[in-house]
SERO-4910 file (N, C-alpha, C, O; in steps of 0.05 Angstrom, whole numbers):
BEGIN
 pado doro    nc1    nc2    nc3   cac1   cac2   cac3    cc1    cc2    cc3    oc1    oc2    oc3
  Unk    A  -3707   2727   1959  -3688   2744   1969  -3671   2725   1991  -3686   2713   2007
  Unk    A  -3649   2723   1993  -3632   2707   2018  -3630   2725   2037  -3626   2750   2035
  Unk    A  -3634   2710   2057  -3632   2721   2085  -3601   2708   2099  -3597   2684   2099
  Unk    A  -3583   2724   2109  -3562   2713   2125  -3564   2721   2154  -3568   2744   2162
  Unk    A  -3561   2701   2165  -3551   2710   2198  -3525   2698   2209  -3520   2674   2210
  Unk    A  -3509   2719   2216  -3480   2709   2224  -3478   2718   2255  -3481   2741   2262
  Unk    A  -3472   2695   2274  -3470   2703   2300  -3440   2710   2302  -3420   2698   2294
  Unk    A  -3442   2735   2316  -3420   2752   2326  -3410   2746   2349  -3386   2745   2350
  Unk    A  -3425   2742   2370  -3422   2741   2401  -3443   2720   2410  -3466   2719   2403
  Unk    A  -3431   2705   2426  -3447   2682   2437  -3430   2671   2461  -3408   2682   2463
  Unk    A  -3438   2652   2479  -3425   2644   2502  -3405   2626   2496  -3389   2621   2514
  Unk    A  -3401   2614   2469  -3382   2600   2463  -3376   2600   2431  -3393   2598   2414
  Unk    A  -3345   2602   2427  -3335   2605   2397  -3337   2575   2387  -3338   2554   2401
  Unk    A  -3338   2577   2358  -3342   2555   2340  -3316   2550   2329  -3296   2553   2342
  Unk    A  -3315   2541   2302  -3296   2536   2292  -3277   2554   2278  -3256   2545   2267
  Unk    A  -3283   2580   2277  -3271   2599   2264  -3249   2605   2280  -3255   2613   2303
  Unk    A  -3221   2601   2274  -3197   2605   2288  -3194   2634   2297  -3198   2654   2283
  Unk    A  -3186   2634   2326  -3184   2662   2344  -3207   2675   2352  -3204   2694   2368
  Unk    A  -3231   2667   2345  -3255   2678   2354  -3258   2672   2381  -3246   2652   2389
  Unk    A  -3275   2690   2401  -3282   2688   2429  -3307   2691   2437  -3324   2705   2427
  Unk    A  -3308   2674   2464  -3337   2671   2472  -3341   2693   2493  -3322   2704   2505
  Unk    A  -3364   2698   2498  -3372   2713   2530  -3400   2706   2529  -3412   2695   2511
  Unk    A  -3408   2716   2555  -3435   2715   2560  -3455   2737   2550  -3460   2757   2564
  Unk    A  -3464   2733   2527  -3478   2758   2509  -3488   2747   2482  -3487   2723   2477
  Unk    A  -3497   2763   2467  -3507   2750   2445  -3503   2777   2420  -3508   2800   2428
  Unk    A  -3496   2773   2394  -3501   2795   2374  -3501   2779   2355  -3491   2757   2358
  Unk    A  -3513   2787   2330  -3513   2773   2304  -3522   2792   2284  -3540   2808   2288
  Unk    A  -3508   2790   2259  -3511   2809   2235  -3531   2790   2223  -3529   2766   2221
  Unk    A  -3555   2811   2214  -3571   2802   2192  -3570   2817   2169  -3567   2841   2168
  Unk    A  -3573   2798   2146  -3566   2811   2116  -3594   2798   2104  -3601   2775   2105
  Unk    A  -3607   2820   2093  -3631   2815   2077  -3623   2833   2047  -3627   2857   2044
  Unk    A  -3611   2816   2028  -3608   2829   2005  -3581   2838   2010  -3562   2827   2021
  Unk    A  -3583   2870   1997  -3561   2888   2006  -3564   2902   2028  -3546   2918   2033
  Unk    A  -3585   2899   2044  -3587   2912   2071  -3582   2896   2092  -3587   2872   2089
  Unk    A  -3570   2907   2119  -3564   2889   2138  -3566   2913   2164  -3565   2937   2162
  Unk    A  -3571   2896   2188  -3571   2904   2216  -3556   2893   2238  -3553   2869   2237
  Unk    A  -3548   2903   2253  -3536   2887   2282  -3560   2877   2301  -3576   2894   2308
  Unk    A  -3564   2859   2307  -3584   2853   2329  -3568   2837   2354  -3557   2815   2355
  Unk    A  -3572   2863   2375  -3553   2859   2396  -3524   2863   2393  -3512   2858   2372
  Unk    A  -3510   2873   2415  -3481   2875   2415  -3463   2863   2433  -3442   2874   2441
  Unk    A  -3470   2840   2441  -3456   2821   2465  -3450   2842   2488  -3461   2864   2488
  Unk    A  -3434   2835   2504  -3429   2852   2532  -3407   2870   2525  -3399   2885   2543
  Unk    A  -3397   2871   2504  -3376   2892   2499  -3348   2882   2495  -3332   2898   2486
  Unk    A  -3340   2856   2502  -3315   2846   2502  -3305   2829   2475  -3281   2823   2469
  Unk    A  -3327   2822   2460  -3316   2809   2439  -3329   2817   2409  -3322   2805   2389
  Unk    A  -3343   2833   2409  -3363   2839   2382  -3340   2851   2361  -3339   2843   2338
  Unk    A  -3323   2867   2370  -3304   2879   2352  -3276   2855   2342  -3265   2852   2320
  Unk    A  -3272   2846   2360  -3251   2821   2358  -3261   2805   2333  -3250   2803   2311
  Unk    A  -3285   2793   2341  -3299   2768   2329  -3309   2783   2298  -3307   2770   2277
  Unk    A  -3318   2807   2298  -3326   2819   2271  -3296   2819   2254  -3295   2814   2230
  Unk    A  -3277   2824   2267  -3258   2824   2249  -3245   2799   2239  -3237   2797   2216
  Unk    A  -3245   2779   2258  -3236   2752   2252  -3255   2746   2230  -3244   2733   2212
  Unk    A  -3283   2751   2226  -3302   2740   2211  -3306   2758   2187  -3326   2756   2172
  Unk    A  -3290   2773   2184  -3289   2798   2160  -3317   2810   2155  -3330   2810   2134
  Unk    A  -3324   2821   2179  -3354   2835   2177  -3344   2862   2185  -3331   2865   2206
  Unk    A  -3349   2880   2168  -3344   2913   2166  -3370   2923   2185  -3392   2923   2173
  Unk    A  -3370   2928   2205  -3387   2937   2224  -3395   2971   2213  -3417   2982   2217
  Unk    A  -3373   2983   2199  -3380   3008   2198  -3400   3016   2170  -3406   3038   2163
  Unk    A  -3407   2991   2158  -3422   2991   2142  -3454   2987   2149  -3473   2988   2132
  Unk    A  -3455   2981   2173  -3482   2973   2188  -3493   2998   2204  -3483   3005   2225
  Unk    A  -3516   3012   2192  -3527   3030   2202  -3547   3028   2220  -3553   3047   2234
  Unk    A  -3562   3002   2224  -3578   3000   2245  -3573   2984   2268  -3558   2966   2262
  Unk    A  -3580   2984   2295  -3573   2961   2312  -3600   2961   2322  -3614   2981   2324
  Unk    A  -3608   2937   2329  -3631   2926   2345  -3628   2920   2371  -3614   2899   2373
  Unk    A  -3635   2929   2392  -3632   2920   2417  -3658   2900   2428  -3680   2911   2431
  Unk    A  -3654   2874   2433  -3672   2858   2436  -3685   2868   2466  -3710   2872   2468
  Unk    A  -3667   2873   2489  -3673   2881   2509  -3651   2896   2525  -3629   2896   2516
  Unk    A  -3657   2909   2550  -3643   2925   2564  -3621   2910   2586  -3614   2920   2607
  Unk    A  -3614   2887   2576  -3587   2879   2588  -3561   2878   2582  -3554   2875   2559
  Unk    A  -3540   2881   2603  -3511   2884   2594  -3503   2864   2573  -3488   2870   2554
  Unk    A  -3512   2844   2576  -3503   2823   2557  -3509   2828   2525  -3495   2816   2509
  Unk    A  -3526   2842   2518  -3540   2848   2500  -3535   2877   2491  -3540   2884   2468
  Unk    A  -3526   2893   2507  -3525   2925   2501  -3498   2933   2509  -3493   2957   2505
  Unk    A  -3479   2917   2519  -3454   2927   2529  -3435   2929   2506  -3414   2941   2510
  Unk    A  -3439   2919   2485  -3420   2926   2457  -3433   2958   2449  -3420   2971   2433
  Unk    A  -3451   2968   2456  -3454   2993   2442  -3434   3010   2441  -3429   3018   2418
  Unk    A  -3416   3020   2462  -3396   3036   2472  -3375   3028   2451  -3375   3041   2430
  Unk    A  -3357   3008   2455  -3345   3003   2432  -3351   3001   2403  -3333   3003   2386
  Unk    A  -3375   2996   2398  -3385   2993   2369  -3388   3022   2361  -3379   3028   2339
  Unk    A  -3399   3040   2374  -3395   3069   2368  -3369   3082   2366  -3365   3097   2347
  Unk    A  -3355   3079   2380  -3325   3087   2382  -3315   3078   2358  -3302   3095   2347
  Unk    A  -3316   3054   2344  -3300   3042   2324  -3317   3045   2300  -3304   3049   2280
  Unk    A  -3341   3045   2298  -3351   3045   2274  -3373   3066   2266  -3386   3065   2245
  Unk    A  -3375   3085   2286  -3387   3110   2279  -3414   3110   2287  -3422   3091   2300
  Unk    A  -3431   3131   2281  -3456   3138   2290  -3476   3110   2281  -3473   3098   2260
  Unk    A  -3493   3104   2298  -3517   3087   2287  -3544   3090   2299  -3548   3094   2323
  Unk    A  -3564   3087   2280  -3591   3085   2297  -3599   3063   2306  -3601   3042   2293
  Unk    A  -3606   3066   2335  -3613   3042   2350  -3642   3041   2356  -3655   3058   2368
  Unk    A  -3649   3020   2346  -3681   3011   2350  -3685   2995   2375  -3671   2975   2380
  Unk    A  -3706   3005   2392  -3710   2995   2414  -3734   2996   2432  -3749   3015   2427
  Unk    A  -3742   2983   2451  -3763   2989   2471  -3761   3016   2481  -3738   3024   2486
  Unk    A  -3784   3032   2486  -3783   3055   2504  -3773   3045   2531  -3762   3063   2544
  Unk    A  -3774   3019   2545  -3767   3013   2568  -3736   3006   2570  -3727   3001   2593
  Unk    A  -3722   3006   2552  -3695   2996   2545  -3672   3002   2568  -3655   2985   2573
  Unk    A  -3675   3030   2583  -3661   3038   2599  -3680   3033   2632  -3675   3049   2650
  Unk    A  -3693   3018   2634  -3699   3010   2656  -3681   3004   2674  -3662   2991   2665
  Unk    A  -3680   3010   2704  -3658   2994   2720  -3665   2967   2727  -3688   2961   2730
  Unk    A  -3642   2946   2732  -3649   2921   2728  -3623   2909   2744  -3599   2916   2743
  Unk    A  -3638   2885   2763  -3616   2873   2781  -3626   2844   2780  -3650   2838   2779
  Unk    A  -3604   2824   2780  -3612   2798   2784  -3604   2790   2810  -3585   2801   2821
  Unk    A  -3620   2768   2824  -3611   2761   2845  -3606   2728   2840  -3622   2713   2830
  Unk    A  -3583   2721   2848  -3575   2694   2849  -3560   2686   2874  -3541   2700   2881
  Unk    A  -3567   2663   2888  -3553   2654   2909  -3551   2672   2932  -3531   2670   2946
  Unk    A  -3564   2687   2936  -3569   2707   2955  -3552   2731   2946  -3549   2748   2964
  Unk    A  -3542   2736   2925  -3526   2757   2917  -3544   2772   2891  -3557   2761   2873
  Unk    A  -3539   2802   2897  -3555   2820   2880  -3535   2836   2866  -3520   2849   2880
  Unk    A  -3532   2838   2833  -3524   2861   2815  -3538   2869   2795  -3559   2859   2789
  Unk    A  -3527   2887   2785  -3535   2902   2765  -3533   2891   2739  -3511   2886   2730
  Unk    A  -3554   2888   2726  -3552   2871   2698  -3562   2892   2676  -3563   2883   2653
  Unk    A  -3571   2922   2682  -3583   2932   2659  -3565   2944   2643  -3541   2938   2647
  Unk    A  -3570   2965   2619  -3549   2975   2603  -3533   2992   2616  -3541   3008   2632
  Unk    A  -3505   2988   2611  -3486   3000   2629  -3477   3020   2624  -3455   3026   2632
  Unk    A  -3492   3038   2609  -3485   3067   2600  -3517   3079   2597  -3535   3064   2591
  Unk    A  -3519   3106   2604  -3543   3125   2598  -3545   3132   2568  -3526   3132   2552
  Unk    A  -3568   3137   2566  -3580   3145   2536  -3561   3170   2531  -3550   3172   2509
  Unk    A  -3555   3188   2550  -3546   3216   2541  -3515   3209   2534  -3504   3222   2518
  Unk    A  -3501   3185   2548  -3477   3183   2540  -3472   3171   2516  -3451   3177   2504
  Unk    A  -3490   3153   2504  -3489   3137   2481  -3499   3157   2457  -3493   3152   2434
  Unk    A  -3515   3180   2466  -3527   3196   2444  -3499   3214   2440  -3495   3221   2417
  Unk    A  -3484   3220   2457  -3461   3237   2451  -3441   3223   2436  -3424   3238   2425
  Unk    A  -3439   3193   2434  -3421   3180   2414  -3435   3178   2391  -3420   3171   2372
  Unk    A  -3458   3182   2384  -3471   3186   2360  -3497   3165   2351  -3508   3162   2330
  Unk    A  -3503   3152   2376  -3525   3134   2376  -3552   3156   2372  -3553   3178   2382
  Unk    A  -3570   3146   2357  -3595   3164   2354  -3615   3137   2358  -3610   3116   2347
  Unk    A  -3637   3142   2374  -3652   3123   2388  -3680   3123   2374  -3694   3143   2376
  Unk    A  -3688   3102   2362  -3721   3101   2352  -3734   3087   2369  -3726   3063   2370
  Unk    A  -3753   3093   2386  -3762   3079   2408  -3793   3064   2394  -3808   3079   2382
  Unk    A  -3796   3043   2397  -3825   3034   2394  -3834   3006   2406  -3819   2986   2404
  Unk    A  -3853   3006   2416  -3869   2978   2429  -3886   2970   2410  -3906   2959   2418
  Unk    A  -3884   2971   2382  -3902   2959   2366  -3891   2943   2344  -3868   2949   2338
  Unk    A  -3902   2925   2331  -3892   2910   2313  -3882   2924   2289  -3898   2941   2280
  Unk    A  -3859   2922   2276  -3850   2938   2254  -3835   2927   2234  -3826   2904   2239
  Unk    A  -3829   2936   2213  -3811   2925   2191  -3780   2943   2195  -3778   2968   2198
  Unk    A  -3763   2929   2193  -3739   2938   2201  -3718   2929   2178  -3696   2941   2179
  Unk    A  -3721   2911   2159  -3710   2909   2135  -3736   2894   2119  -3757   2885   2129
  Unk    A  -3726   2894   2092  -3751   2880   2072  -3756   2850   2089  -3735   2839   2096
  Unk    A  -3772   2840   2094  -3782   2821   2105  -3778   2807   2129  -3784   2784   2137
  Unk    A  -3762   2831   2143  -3751   2825   2172  -3764   2844   2191  -3760   2868   2187
  Unk    A  -3781   2834   2214  -3798   2849   2230  -3787   2847   2255  -3775   2826   2260
  Unk    A  -3790   2865   2273  -3788   2872   2304  -3807   2868   2316  -3827   2880   2309
  Unk    A  -3811   2853   2336  -3834   2846   2352  -3851   2862   2360  -3875   2860   2358
  Unk    A  -3836   2886   2372  -3848   2902   2394  -3855   2881   2423  -3849   2858   2427
  Unk    A  -3868   2897   2438  -3874   2884   2466  -3893   2856   2455  -3910   2854   2437
  Unk    A  -3883   2839   2471  -3898   2806   2462  -3915   2810   2484  -3906   2820   2505
  Unk    A  -3941   2800   2482  -3959   2798   2500  -3954   2771   2513  -3949   2754   2497
  Unk    A  -3955   2764   2537  -3952   2744   2554  -3977   2729   2560  -3989   2733   2581
  Unk    A  -3986   2709   2539  -4014   2695   2542  -4008   2671   2545  -4027   2656   2548
  Unk    A  -3983   2659   2546  -3982   2627   2556  -3986   2619   2585  -3984   2637   2601
  Unk    A  -3990   2598   2593  -3991   2596   2622  -3968   2584   2634  -3963   2586   2658
  Unk    A  -3953   2572   2618  -3929   2553   2631  -3907   2577   2624  -3887   2573   2639
  Unk    A  -3902   2598   2608  -3880   2611   2606  -3874   2634   2628  -3879   2658   2625
  Unk    A  -3864   2623   2650  -3866   2641   2677  -3848   2665   2675  -3852   2686   2687
  Unk    A  -3825   2660   2657  -3802   2685   2661  -3781   2673   2687  -3784   2653   2701
  Unk    A  -3760   2692   2687  -3743   2686   2701  -3752   2699   2732  -3759   2723   2733
  Unk    A  -3751   2689   2749  -3759   2694   2777  -3736   2711   2791  -3741   2725   2810
  Unk    A  -3710   2707   2779  -3692   2720   2792  -3689   2749   2783  -3671   2761   2796
  Unk    A  -3701   2763   2766  -3696   2790   2757  -3714   2808   2772  -3737   2802   2780
  Unk    A  -3702   2831   2776  -3716   2850   2789  -3713   2878   2782  -3694   2887   2768
  Unk    A  -3732   2893   2794  -3727   2922   2785  -3716   2939   2805  -3710   2961   2798
  Unk    A  -3711   2933   2828  -3699   2944   2850  -3673   2926   2863  -3673   2902   2859
  Unk    A  -3655   2937   2877  -3632   2922   2885  -3640   2907   2908  -3628   2887   2915
  Unk    A  -3665   2917   2923  -3671   2893   2946  -3686   2872   2936  -3692   2854   2951
  Unk    A  -3692   2872   2913  -3705   2845   2901  -3729   2842   2909  -3738   2821   2916
  Unk    A  -3744   2868   2909  -3778   2866   2920  -3793   2869   2896  -3816   2863   2898
  Unk    A  -3785   2878   2874  -3802   2885   2854  -3796   2867   2827  -3781   2876   2810
  Unk    A  -3805   2848   2825  -3795   2830   2799  -3799   2844   2771  -3818   2857   2763
  Unk    A  -3773   2838   2756  -3781   2847   2731  -3783   2828   2711  -3767   2809   2710
  Unk    A  -3806   2831   2692  -3820   2813   2675  -3807   2821   2648  -3812   2808   2628
  Unk    A  -3790   2841   2647  -3771   2845   2618  -3788   2853   2599  -3782   2845   2576
  Unk    A  -3810   2869   2601  -3833   2874   2580  -3818   2889   2554  -3832   2891   2534
  Unk    A  -3792   2899   2553  -3780   2907   2529  -3771   2892   2514  -3761   2898   2493
  Unk    A  -3774   2863   2524  -3762   2845   2506  -3774   2842   2482  -3799   2840   2481
  Unk    A  -3757   2842   2457  -3762   2835   2432  -3749   2821   2414  -3724   2821   2417
  Unk    A  -3758   2806   2391  -3746   2783   2375  -3745   2792   2344  -3764   2806   2339
  Unk    A  -3734   2789   2329  -3736   2788   2302  -3755   2769   2286  -3754   2745   2293
  Unk    A  -3770   2775   2268  -3785   2754   2252  -3776   2753   2228  -3775   2776   2220
  Unk    A  -3769   2736   2211  -3758   2735   2186  -3777   2722   2167  -3777   2698   2172
  Unk    A  -3794   2731   2145  -3809   2714   2133  -3794   2704   2106  -3785   2716   2086
  Unk    A  -3795   2676   2112  -3778   2667   2085  -3803   2644   2066  -3827   2641   2072
  Unk    A  -3789   2633   2045  -3804   2620   2035  -3809   2595   2043  -3820   2578   2029
  Unk    A  -3801   2589   2068  -3801   2566   2081  -3817   2566   2105  -3821   2547   2120
  Unk    A  -3827   2589   2107  -3841   2600   2138  -3830   2618   2149  -3813   2630   2136
  Unk    A  -3836   2624   2173  -3826   2638   2195  -3791   2631   2205  -3780   2608   2206
  Unk    A  -3780   2653   2211  -3750   2648   2223  -3749   2664   2243  -3751   2688   2238
  Unk    A  -3747   2658   2265  -3748   2674   2288  -3715   2678   2299  -3698   2661   2299
  Unk    A  -3711   2700   2306  -3681   2705   2316  -3686   2720   2348  -3693   2743   2353
  Unk    A  -3680   2701   2366  -3687   2714   2393  -3660   2723   2411  -3640   2710   2411
  Unk    A  -3662   2745   2423  -3638   2755   2438  -3634   2734   2466  -3616   2717   2469
  Unk    A  -3655   2741   2482  -3656   2720   2510  -3687   2712   2511  -3692   2692   2525
  Unk    A  -3707   2725   2497  -3737   2716   2495  -3744   2712   2523  -3753   2692   2533
  Unk    A  -3740   2734   2536  -3755   2733   2570  -3787   2736   2564  -3803   2734   2582
  Unk    A  -3793   2739   2540  -3823   2740   2536  -3836   2713   2534  -3859   2710   2541
  Unk    A  -3818   2688   2524  -3827   2666   2521  -3824   2657   2493  -3837   2670   2477
  Unk    A  -3811   2638   2484  -3809   2627   2458  -3838   2621   2444  -3843   2627   2421
  Unk    A  -3854   2612   2460  -3879   2605   2447  -3895   2633   2442  -3906   2639   2421
  Unk    A  -3896   2647   2464  -3914   2673   2464  -3901   2693   2439  -3916   2709   2428
  Unk    A  -3877   2693   2432  -3860   2702   2411  -3875   2691   2386  -3890   2703   2371
  Unk    A  -3868   2666   2385  -3877   2644   2357  -3907   2662   2352  -3907   2677   2333
  Unk    A  -3931   2659   2370  -3950   2660   2371  -3960   2691   2354  -3974   2692   2334
  Unk    A  -3947   2716   2371  -3951   2736   2359  -3938   2739   2336  -3950   2753   2320
  Unk    A  -3913   2727   2326  -3901   2724   2294  -3924   2716   2276  -3931   2731   2258
  Unk    A  -3934   2692   2282  -3956   2682   2266  -3982   2697   2266  -3995   2697   2245
  Unk    A  -3992   2711   2288  -4016   2730   2284  -4010   2758   2266  -4025   2766   2248
  Unk    A  -3986   2769   2274  -3983   2795   2255  -3968   2795   2227  -3967   2815   2213
  Unk    A  -3956   2768   2220  -3949   2767   2196  -3969   2748   2172  -3968   2748   2147
  Unk    A  -3987   2732   2192  -4007   2717   2177  -3996   2696   2168  -4011   2680   2157
  Unk    A  -3972   2690   2170  -3960   2658   2162  -3959   2644   2188  -3951   2652   2209
  Unk    A  -3970   2619   2182  -3977   2602   2200  -3949   2582   2200  -3941   2578   2222
  Unk    A  -3933   2570   2179  -3913   2554   2181  -3891   2570   2194  -3885   2592   2185
  Unk    A  -3880   2559   2217  -3857   2565   2226  -3830   2548   2226  -3827   2529   2241
  Unk    A  -3809   2558   2207  -3784   2544   2197  -3767   2540   2218  -3759   2517   2221
  Unk    A  -3758   2559   2235  -3742   2554   2252  -3738   2578   2273  -3750   2600   2270
  Unk    A  -3719   2572   2296  -3721   2586   2314  -3689   2589   2321  -3678   2567   2321
  Unk    A  -3675   2608   2325  -3647   2614   2329  -3641   2632   2350  -3654   2653   2347
  Unk    A  -3627   2631   2368  -3616   2647   2393  -3618   2639   2420  -3614   2616   2426
  Unk    A  -3624   2658   2436  -3625   2652   2464  -3656   2648   2469  -3675   2662   2463
  Unk    A  -3654   2626   2483  -3691   2619   2491  -3689   2616   2521  -3706   2601   2530
  Unk    A  -3672   2627   2538  -3675   2634   2568  -3690   2614   2584  -3706   2619   2603
  Unk    A  -3683   2590   2573  -3692   2563   2592  -3671   2558   2617  -3679   2550   2639
  Unk    A  -3652   2562   2614  -3626   2559   2635  -3644   2565   2663  -3643   2549   2682
  Unk    A  -3659   2586   2663  -3663   2593   2692  -3698   2590   2691  -3713   2607   2701
  Unk    A  -3705   2569   2680  -3738   2562   2682  -3741   2537   2697  -3723   2521   2702
  Unk    A  -3765   2534   2704  -3774   2508   2715  -3775   2488   2698  -3778   2493   2674
  Unk    A  -3771   2460   2707  -3774   2437   2687  -3799   2434   2675  -3801   2419   2655
  Unk    A  -3817   2444   2682  -3848   2442   2680  -3847   2464   2648  -3859   2457   2627
  Unk    A  -3835   2486   2651  -3838   2504   2629  -3819   2493   2602  -3827   2495   2579
  Unk    A  -3792   2480   2611  -3781   2467   2590  -3794   2452   2573  -3795   2455   2549
  Unk    A  -3809   2427   2592  -3822   2406   2581  -3848   2420   2558  -3852   2412   2535
  Unk    A  -3862   2438   2571  -3882   2454   2554  -3871   2466   2530  -3882   2462   2508
  Unk    A  -3852   2479   2532  -3840   2495   2512  -3834   2476   2488  -3841   2482   2466
  Unk    A  -3820   2449   2495  -3807   2433   2473  -3837   2420   2463  -3838   2415   2439
  Unk    A  -3854   2417   2473  -3877   2395   2466  -3889   2419   2444  -3891   2414   2420
  Unk    A  -3897   2449   2457  -3911   2470   2434  -3888   2471   2411  -3897   2473   2388
  Unk    A  -3861   2469   2411  -3849   2474   2385  -3852   2451   2369  -3853   2451   2345
  Unk    A  -3853   2428   2385  -3860   2405   2363  -3887   2406   2348  -3889   2398   2324
  Unk    A  -3909   2416   2363  -3931   2422   2346  -3930   2435   2319  -3945   2430   2301
  Unk    A  -3905   2458   2320  -3903   2475   2299  -3888   2464   2278  -3885   2477   2257
  Unk    A  -3876   2438   2280  -3860   2427   2258  -3839   2439   2251  -3833   2439   2227
  Unk    A  -3824   2453   2270  -3796   2466   2265  -3776   2448   2249  -3776   2424   2255
  Unk    A  -3764   2456   2233  -3743   2446   2211  -3716   2451   2224  -3698   2434   2224
  Unk    A  -3714   2475   2236  -3686   2485   2250  -3696   2497   2273  -3717   2510   2276
  Unk    A  -3674   2490   2293  -3676   2499   2322  -3645   2504   2328  -3630   2484   2326
  Unk    A  -3637   2524   2334  -3604   2528   2339  -3606   2549   2361  -3607   2573   2357
  Unk    A  -3605   2535   2384  -3604   2551   2411  -3573   2559   2422  -3551   2548   2417
  Unk    A  -3577   2580   2438  -3546   2582   2447  -3555   2603   2471  -3577   2602   2482
  Unk    A  -3531   2624   2478  -3533   2639   2496  -3544   2633   2524  -3530   2628   2544
  Unk    A  -3568   2633   2524  -3581   2635   2554  -3600   2606   2556  -3614   2600   2576
  Unk    A  -3599   2593   2536  -3618   2569   2537  -3606   2550   2557  -3623   2537   2570
  Unk    A  -3584   2546   2561  -3574   2523   2585  -3570   2498   2568  -3581   2493   2547
  Unk    A  -3550   2484   2581  -3537   2462   2569  -3566   2441   2570  -3577   2434   2549
  Unk    A  -3575   2435   2593  -3599   2419   2599  -3618   2418   2574  -3620   2399   2558
  Unk    A  -3630   2444   2575  -3657   2451   2555  -3645   2448   2528  -3662   2439   2513
  Unk    A  -3618   2453   2516  -3611   2452   2498  -3607   2423   2489  -3612   2418   2465
  Unk    A  -3600   2404   2505  -3598   2373   2501  -3623   2362   2496  -3627   2345   2479
  Unk    A  -3643   2375   2512  -3670   2365   2511  -3680   2372   2480  -3694   2356   2468
  Unk    A  -3674   2391   2469  -3684   2404   2445  -3665   2388   2423  -3677   2381   2403
  Unk    A  -3641   2382   2425  -3630   2362   2408  -3641   2337   2404  -3643   2328   2381
  Unk    A  -3649   2325   2425  -3666   2303   2426  -3690   2305   2418  -3699   2284   2409
  Unk    A  -3705   2325   2418  -3734   2330   2407  -3730   2335   2376  -3747   2329   2359
  Unk    A  -3710   2344   2372  -3710   2354   2337  -3682   2344   2327  -3663   2359   2323
  Unk    A  -3681   2314   2322  -3654   2303   2317  -3643   2313   2292  -3618   2316   2290
  Unk    A  -3662   2321   2271  -3651   2328   2243  -3647   2358   2242  -3632   2368   2225
  Unk    A  -3659   2374   2261  -3657   2401   2256  -3643   2416   2275  -3641   2441   2274
  Unk    A  -3632   2401   2292  -3617   2418   2316  -3588   2424   2308  -3575   2408   2296
  Unk    A  -3578   2449   2315  -3556   2455   2315  -3549   2476   2332  -3564   2496   2333
  Unk    A  -3525   2476   2349  -3522   2488   2376  -3510   2515   2363  -3492   2514   2346
  Unk    A  -3519   2535   2371  -3506   2560   2355  -3483   2575   2374  -3486   2581   2397
  Unk    A  -3467   2576   2362  -3438   2587   2363  -3425   2614   2354  -3438   2625   2336
  Unk    A  -3405   2625   2362  -3395   2648   2350  -3388   2636   2321  -3374   2616   2321
  Unk    A  -3396   2643   2300  -3388   2642   2271  -3405   2628   2259  -3403   2625   2235
  Unk    A  -3426   2617   2275  -3446   2606   2258  -3461   2620   2240  -3470   2642   2246
  Unk    A  -3464   2610   2214  -3478   2622   2194  -3503   2609   2183  -3501   2586   2177
  Unk    A  -3527   2622   2181  -3547   2607   2171  -3565   2626   2147  -3575   2648   2149
  Unk    A  -3564   2608   2124  -3579   2624   2103  -3605   2611   2098  -3609   2587   2102
  Unk    A  -3623   2629   2089  -3650   2615   2082  -3662   2636   2061  -3655   2660   2062
  Unk    A  -3680   2627   2044  -3693   2643   2024  -3722   2639   2021  -3734   2652   2004
***
């Protein structure tokens, strides 16, 4: 069965005329005749880009939220208004209050709507923190154990406006697609760490081979030691495809391009990946 990923929202737009970039991520995942939306971007480009790419979001029944940040959940309101009721798959901690502290300034970065507001627009939430199948051969990781010593997470994220209680973003989830070539991981921001997520995917599916990684790797805000260790670990997996975007950062993406010269492709709006 062919699985297809279409990137609808990302920080940069690609070659499709009229598409727009924003700080956020969303992708349509199609497995056979079934589909789901993985994240919704920040809310400014999802509907526009879907129209430019001839994607009918009214026909998509399920939305998976990778975690509770505005740049992944902000498109829920316009999506529900334009495309009707949706089943939302998420971690129970998705509506945690969240803040980012950068250069001495704090701002809210959590889901910009309440659960009650979204439910009133037609959202029905399915909460789980465990590994589960969401499409044939497509799995949602659930909560990812933090087992590596070097994946430290973003030190600028907090659960309080004063910046006293660090947010480890424990609701972070990714999609795992089992293909004939090995595992393909689709990441939102991967606050849990790319290697932690890969290891969970291998353990839960029983598939050792990792074919590729697509999405946000959240290395833009990580120390150099983490970037180095992450690339070293990914090379051991023998990846054939690495397509970073969103929060990966230009420096880390350049490092990945050097490390995987035959398999690297920068993710942008309009990027399509097919694998069977």
